[in-house]
N, C-alpha and C positions, 0 to 999 in steps of 0.2 A: 459371371460364367457367361460365354457367348453361347446363344441359344443354338447355333449350328454345331457345336461340340456335345451338346447333350446326347447321351445315347439310349436313356431309360427315363420314363416319366412315373410318377406316382401321387396319389393322394393321400393326404396325413391327416387325421383328425385326432382330436384327444377324448378319449372315454370317461365317463362319470369318474372312474376312479383315478383320472389324470394320467394314465398310461397312453402312449401314442397309437392309432390303429394306422399303419401303412398299408396302403392299398395299391400294388403295382399296375400300372396300364399295361395290360397283356396282350389286348389286340385292339386293332382300329377299325370300324368304330368302337367306343367303348360305352356301354350303355348304363344310365342310373335310374332306378326307380325301385317300385314295389314288385313288379313282374319276377317270376321264376326264372327267366332266361336272361335277365339283367346281367352284367357282369359285376356290378356293383348293386347289389339289392339292400334298400333302407328300409328298415320295419319301423316305419313311422305313419300315422294317418296323414300328416301333412304333406307327405310324398307321393307324386302321381305315380301310377302303374309305370308309364314311361315318362320320367321326369326330364331327364338330358341326355345328351350324346357328347362324347369327346373322341375327336379325331385325331391322330398325330402321325409324323412322317419325320423323316431327315430334315424337312424345312421348317418343324416348327409344331406346335400344337394348338386346336382350336376346338372352342365349345359353342353348343347352341341348347337352348331350351326346346323341349318337345311338346310344346304347349301345355304344360304344367299350369296346374291350379294356383299354385302359391309362389312360382316364379323361382328364377334361376338367377344369381348376383353375382356378379365380378367386383371384387374392391366395393361392395355395399352398394352397388348400381344395378339395378334389375336390367338384363339384358334382352332383346327382342329378336335379334339375328344371330349371326355366327359372329364369334369375337376369337381373336387371337388372346392365347395366353403366356404369360411370362412366367418362370420359376419365381417362387415366393409370392404370386397372386392369393388372394383370398376369395374363396368361392362358397357360396352359400347355395344349397338345394333346400328351398323354404327356409326353415331354422336352422339347418344342420349346417355345420362351419367346417370347411377343410382349407388346406394349404396345398398348393400346386408345388411339387418338387421336382426339379430335373438333375440329373446325375450324368455326368462325364462318364462314369465307369458304367459296366453292364451289372444291374441290381441281381439280388437273390431273385431265383424263379419263385413267381407265385402260382397259386392255382388259377384254373381258367375263370373262376368265380368266386365273388368274397360275398358272404352274406353278414351284413352287419347289424346285428341284433345288440341293443343295448340292454343289458341285464337286467335293468328296473322296468323294461317296457310292461311287463305283466302286473307286476305289484303298482306302479303309476296308474296303469287302467283301474286297477281293483279299488285303488284310493279315490280317483275320482268318481267312480261309479258309485261307490258306498259313501262317498261324501264324508271320508273319514278323517276329518280335521277339527282340531278341538279349539275355536277361538279363545283367546285371552284378551284382556284388556289392560293397559297401563294407564295410571292416572297423570294427568298433566294439570299441575296447579297454577293458581295466580300467586305472584308473588307479593302482590299488594296486600292479601289479606289471608294468604294460604289456603283458599278454598278451592275445591274441584272445580277447574274450568272445562275438562273435557277427558277423554280416554284416547289413546291410540291403539287401533284394532291390529293385534299381532296374532299368532297362530301357532299350534302344536300341531304334530301329526297323531293320529290315532290308528295308525296301520302298521304292522311288523313287515319287514324287509325293505324299508325305504330308510334313508338315512333320516335322524331327528333333526339335524341341522337344516333350517330354513334355506338359507341361501345355498346350500348344496342341492337340496332338493329342487330349487328354482332352477340352479344351473341343468340338472338330469332334465327338467321340463323344457328347457328351453333347447336342448339337443334334441328333444324328440318333438318340438314344435308345438308343444301343449303348457307353455307357459302363462299364455292368457287364460287358459280353462283353469289352470290351478290359482291363477290370481283372483279370477271372478269366484271361484269355491271358495276361498278364505274372507273374500269380501261379503258376499251374498249370505254365507253361513253366519259369520261374525253380525252382521245388521240383523239377521233374524233373529239371533240371540239377543241383541241389544234392545230390539223392538219389545220381546218378553220381559226385560227387566226395567226398572226404575232407572233412566238414563238421567246422568247429570251432564249437561253441557254437550259440548260437541263430541263426535264420533270421528276421529282421524282415520283415513284408511289409504293405503299403499296403492301405487300401480308398478306395472313391468315398463320397460321401455318401448316394448312392441304394441303397447296400448295407445301410443300418442297417435292415434287415427281419429280424427276429430267426429267424423261421420258414426263411427262404431262407438267412440267414447259417450257421444250424446245419447246413442240408443242406450247401451248398457246403464249408463246412468240414470235416464229416464227411468228404467225399469227399476234400479234401485231406490229412485225418490218415490215412485209409486208404492214401492214395498214398505217404506218407513217415511209418512208424510208428515209427521211431527218430531221427527228426530234431526237435531243438527248435524251437519255432515261437513268434513273437510278433506278435500281431496290433497293428497301429497305427491307432488312431483320431484326427483331428483334435479339439482341445479345443473347437471350435465344435460339434461333433457331440455334445459331452457336455451335453445339456440336461434330461435326464430321469433323476433319480435311479433311480426304479426300473427303467426298461430297462437302465441299466449295471449293476445289480444282477443282472437276470436274465442278461444278456450274460455276465457272469463266471461265473456258474453253467454256461453252456453251455461257456464256453472251460474251466472246470475240468474238466469232463467229458471234454472232449477233451485234456488236458493242453497246452493253449496258454495262454501268458501275454498279458496285456493291457498295451499301452501308450499313455500318452498322449501324442501329439505335439504339436510347436510350442506348449509351453505358454509362457505370456508373449508371444504373437505379437499377440493381442489381448485380449479381456474376459477374464483368466485366471479360471476357475470354482472359487475355494478351497473353497468348499460343497461342492461335487461332489468335489472332491480329497480332503477331510475325511470324507465319508460313503460315497464308494463309491471308495477308492483304487486304483489301478492296480497291477502289479508293478512297472513302469518307467515314469520321468515324464522326457520328452525337454524339456529346455529349448530356446527357440528361437534360432536362430543371432542375432536381433537382441538377445539378452542376451548372448550368449557373444562376439561380433566386438569386437576392440578392448578387452576386458574388462582386459587390465592398463593400459590408458589411463583406465580409470573414475575417479570420484572416491570416495573412502573412503565417502561415505554411499551410493551406487550399490552397492559391493561389499558393505556391509553388509546391503543389501535383498536382493541374491542371495543371500548367504551363510545369512540368515534364510530364505528360501524353501527352500533345499537343506536346513537342518536341520529345518523343520517336515516335509519330506516323508521325512527318515532317521525321525524320530519315529514316522511312520505305518508304518513299514517298507517303504517304497517305495526302491527304487533310482533314483538321480539320472544323467541322462544330458546332457553339456554337447555342442551340436550345431555343427557348423561351425567346429571349429579348424582353424587354417591356419599359425599361429605357435607358436614354442616359448614365448614369453613368454605367450600365452592357455593354452597347456597347464598351465604352471608355476601361474598364478593359479587356474585350475580346481581343479587338484589341492590347493592350498594352500585353497580355499574348502571343500572336501570332497566334490566330486562323485566319484561312485562310477566314472562310464563315460563316455567320451568317443569322438567321431566328426568326423572331417573330413579335409580335404586332407593335414594336417599327419602324419595317421596312414596314411593310404591312399587313393587314389583309386579310384572305382568300376572294376571289371575283370571281363570274363567269368571270371576263374577265382576260386575261393575262397581260394586262396594270398595271403597280405597282401603 
């Protein structure tokens, strides 16, 4: 659609329930922030009082950051001056995502002001303030002798009014710019509980993508290590976060100084990054459940492919972990292929206790 033919503009976002929020741009300039006089008022602590402004005319539409603390991003790049927008652009105000929509026909009239308040704001505040999470631990076993190698730190919520699904809860927290807080809460609470129990082996813990700031990660992991000086720790990062070999090398240096192992999670779930695996190998490589589920029913060619990946990892000195094992047949094939470690309901479900 030619921009000159556009007559109305709107910002569209998805709510926590998946339903779209459409906010017509009714005035120019159109202000976004937490202030009461903003045309789009976003109820999130990550949003500045006056966060950004959008102006539009028959010639086009432009956005500028208003000196916000957490930034305004267009197509995932932080802006510093005024930038012209196009229909279909993705805009983030801190961690809140919107899509720019231009329409050739006049849209439905909107109110002069839209107050966008995620229905879970208050409940998420309560959950974080009360530390209302319940750590769970799932065993990871050594396939060579079937002994406990460690546990993955997972979690459940202990607060009514929020989704019990952890992925959905993190989606809501990301919408509100609080996903890092929630991640730290699960991690710190779980490690605190592990310190009070008889821990066997490593504790594997997860991160969210927005935590991949090296300086901030160094600080938070330093605090974590100080709180648990005698517990073996392993940081899991998703393979999609492995995009910069230089960053991974620096991260490995930080982790080595803190005596924390590095785990690449969900290997094989998407575009497996073999170059990064070779140039910046982790301590442990978790093969995604999609490669493990029903592996006993796979074709010989498929098994040879998985075995080749396992062998390549071993040549790099990397321990391999098969995730999502639920059947004795799956465990047998994974052991036969040469996996070092395994995790799944067959070996134990997540439990508040570290005992198997």
